[in-house]
C-alpha positions as CSV (number, residue, x, y, z in Angstrom):
1,M,187.0,99.9,181.1
2,T,187.9,103.1,179.2
3,R,188.8,106.2,181.2
4,I,190.8,109.4,181.0
5,D,194.1,109.4,182.7
6,D,194.6,112.8,184.2
7,T,198.3,112.1,184.8
8,R,198.8,112.3,181.0
9,P,199.0,115.6,179.1
10,F,196.3,116.6,176.6
11,L,197.8,116.8,173.1
12,S,196.0,118.9,170.5
13,A,195.3,117.5,167.1
14,R,195.0,119.7,164.0
15,I,191.6,118.8,162.4
16,A,190.2,119.7,158.9
17,I,186.5,119.6,158.3
18,L,185.0,119.0,154.9
19,A,181.3,119.2,154.2
20,V,180.1,117.3,151.1
21,S,176.9,118.6,149.7
22,D,175.3,119.6,146.4
23,T,172.8,121.9,148.1
24,R,174.4,123.5,151.2
25,S,176.7,126.4,151.5
26,M,179.3,127.0,154.3
27,A,176.7,129.2,156.0
28,E,174.2,126.4,156.1
29,D,176.7,123.8,157.3
30,K,175.3,122.9,160.7
31,S,177.1,119.6,161.0
32,G,180.4,121.3,160.2
33,D,179.7,124.1,162.7
34,L,178.9,121.4,165.4
35,L,182.2,119.6,164.8
36,V,184.2,122.9,164.9
37,E,182.4,123.8,168.1
38,R,183.2,120.3,169.5
39,L,186.8,120.0,168.4
40,T,187.8,123.5,169.5
41,G,185.9,123.1,172.8
42,A,188.0,120.0,173.4
43,G,191.2,121.8,172.9
44,H,192.0,120.7,169.2
45,V,192.8,123.2,166.5
46,L,190.7,123.7,163.4
47,A,193.4,123.4,160.7
48,A,191.1,123.8,157.6
49,R,187.5,123.9,156.5
50,A,185.9,123.5,153.0
51,I,182.7,122.4,151.3
52,L,182.5,120.5,148.1
53,P,179.8,119.0,145.9
54,D,179.2,115.2,145.8
55,E,181.9,114.6,143.2
56,R,184.2,111.7,143.9
57,T,187.3,113.0,142.3
58,Q,187.0,116.5,144.0
59,I,186.5,114.9,147.3
60,A,189.5,112.5,146.9
61,D,191.6,115.3,145.6
62,Q,190.8,117.5,148.7
63,L,191.5,114.6,151.0
64,R,194.9,113.9,149.3
65,A,195.8,117.7,149.5
66,W,195.0,117.6,153.3
67,V,196.8,114.3,153.9
68,A,199.9,115.9,152.1
69,D,199.7,118.9,154.5
70,P,202.1,118.3,157.6
71,E,199.7,120.8,159.5
72,I,196.8,118.4,159.4
73,D,196.6,115.3,161.6
74,V,192.9,114.4,161.2
75,V,190.2,115.0,158.4
76,I,186.5,114.6,159.1
77,S,184.1,114.8,156.3
78,T,180.4,115.1,156.7
79,G,177.8,114.1,154.1
80,G,177.6,111.7,151.1
81,T,177.7,108.5,153.2
82,G,174.2,107.3,152.3
83,L,172.9,105.0,149.7
84,T,171.7,107.4,147.0
85,G,173.4,107.7,143.6
86,R,175.1,111.0,144.4
87,D,176.5,109.6,147.8
88,V,180.1,109.0,146.8
89,T,182.2,110.2,149.9
90,V,182.9,106.8,151.1
91,E,184.3,105.8,147.7
92,A,186.3,108.9,147.7
93,H,187.7,108.1,151.1
94,R,188.5,104.5,150.0
95,D,190.4,105.9,147.0
96,V,192.8,107.7,149.4
97,Y,193.0,105.2,152.3
98,E,196.2,103.1,152.9
99,K,194.4,101.3,155.6
100,E,190.7,101.2,156.6
101,I,189.8,101.3,160.2
102,E,186.9,98.8,159.8
103,A,186.0,98.9,163.5
104,F,185.1,102.6,163.2
105,A,182.1,101.8,161.1
106,T,181.1,99.0,163.5
107,V,181.3,101.2,166.5
108,F,179.6,104.0,164.8
109,T,176.7,101.6,163.9
110,L,176.4,100.5,167.5
111,V,176.2,104.2,168.8
112,S,173.6,105.0,166.0
113,M,171.4,101.9,166.8
114,Q,170.9,103.4,170.4
115,K,169.7,106.6,168.8
116,I,168.0,105.7,165.6
117,G,167.4,102.0,165.8
118,T,167.6,99.9,162.6
119,S,167.8,103.1,160.5
120,A,171.6,103.0,161.4
121,V,171.9,100.4,158.6
122,Q,171.6,103.2,156.0
123,S,174.9,104.9,157.1
124,R,178.2,104.0,155.5
125,A,180.4,106.0,158.0
126,T,184.0,105.0,157.6
127,G,187.5,105.7,158.9
128,G,191.0,105.0,157.6
129,V,194.6,106.2,157.5
130,A,196.7,107.6,154.7
131,G,200.1,109.4,154.9
132,G,200.1,109.6,158.5
133,T,196.6,111.2,158.7
134,Y,193.4,109.9,160.1
135,L,190.3,110.3,157.8
136,F,186.7,109.9,158.9
137,A,183.5,110.1,156.8
138,L,180.5,110.8,158.8
139,P,176.8,111.2,157.7
140,G,175.7,114.8,157.0
141,S,173.2,115.1,159.8
142,S,174.2,117.1,162.9
143,G,172.9,114.3,165.1
144,A,175.1,111.7,163.5
145,C,178.2,114.1,163.8
146,R,177.3,114.7,167.4
147,D,177.1,111.0,168.1
148,A,180.3,110.2,166.3
149,W,182.2,113.1,168.1
150,D,180.8,112.6,171.6
151,E,180.8,108.8,171.7
152,I,183.9,107.9,169.6
153,L,186.2,110.6,168.4
154,A,186.3,112.8,171.5
155,F,187.9,109.7,173.2
156,Q,190.0,108.3,170.5
157,L,191.5,111.8,169.7
158,D,192.4,112.4,173.4
159,F,195.9,111.2,174.3
160,R,194.8,110.7,177.9
161,H,192.1,108.2,177.0
162,R,193.0,104.7,178.2
163,P,193.6,101.9,177.5
164,C,194.6,103.3,174.1
165,N,193.7,106.0,171.5
166,F,194.5,107.2,168.0
167,I,196.8,110.1,169.2
168,E,199.3,108.0,170.8
169,I,200.0,106.0,167.5
170,L,199.7,109.1,165.3
171,P,203.6,109.5,165.1
172,R,203.9,105.9,163.9
173,L,201.2,105.9,161.2
174,D,203.7,106.8,158.5
175,E,206.6,104.7,159.7
176,H,206.5,102.4,156.7
177,L,207.2,105.5,154.6
178,R,210.3,106.2,156.5
179,R,211.8,102.7,156.5
180,K,214.2,102.0,153.7
């Protein structure tokens, strides 16, 4: 079973938050606010924050810029993961991924099913890796962001989480780029 190993140190991750919305401003970004509160409360560092419209190229460009920034370990976006024509965040993430973390979507769906039942099928939450950076796309609702953080990311972004976690393999994500 999973657990926190208090004999291991907590290692802070540097996390960027991107809100994707055609209608919200930074002042109205409740999901982003929730994630900032959660990540800083856990001991992580808010490395950057932005809001962009539902434009695939703009989203992918911002993701690439943050992936290229050595001061950012993790990017979490909110919004644009649904099924409507303007929901293009998942496609933008996949334009950037080197590897997709397929199980993230599966686990997110399982968590969501406990809260919203079969409505969970309407989410296309996703996770992946690019350039040594983790990227996660969450729905725009604060409830979905709370569930993703509290039930998945809080554990996987904690070096003390056993039996394994994302932080312990973070230094190895870009090892293929260093091999020649």
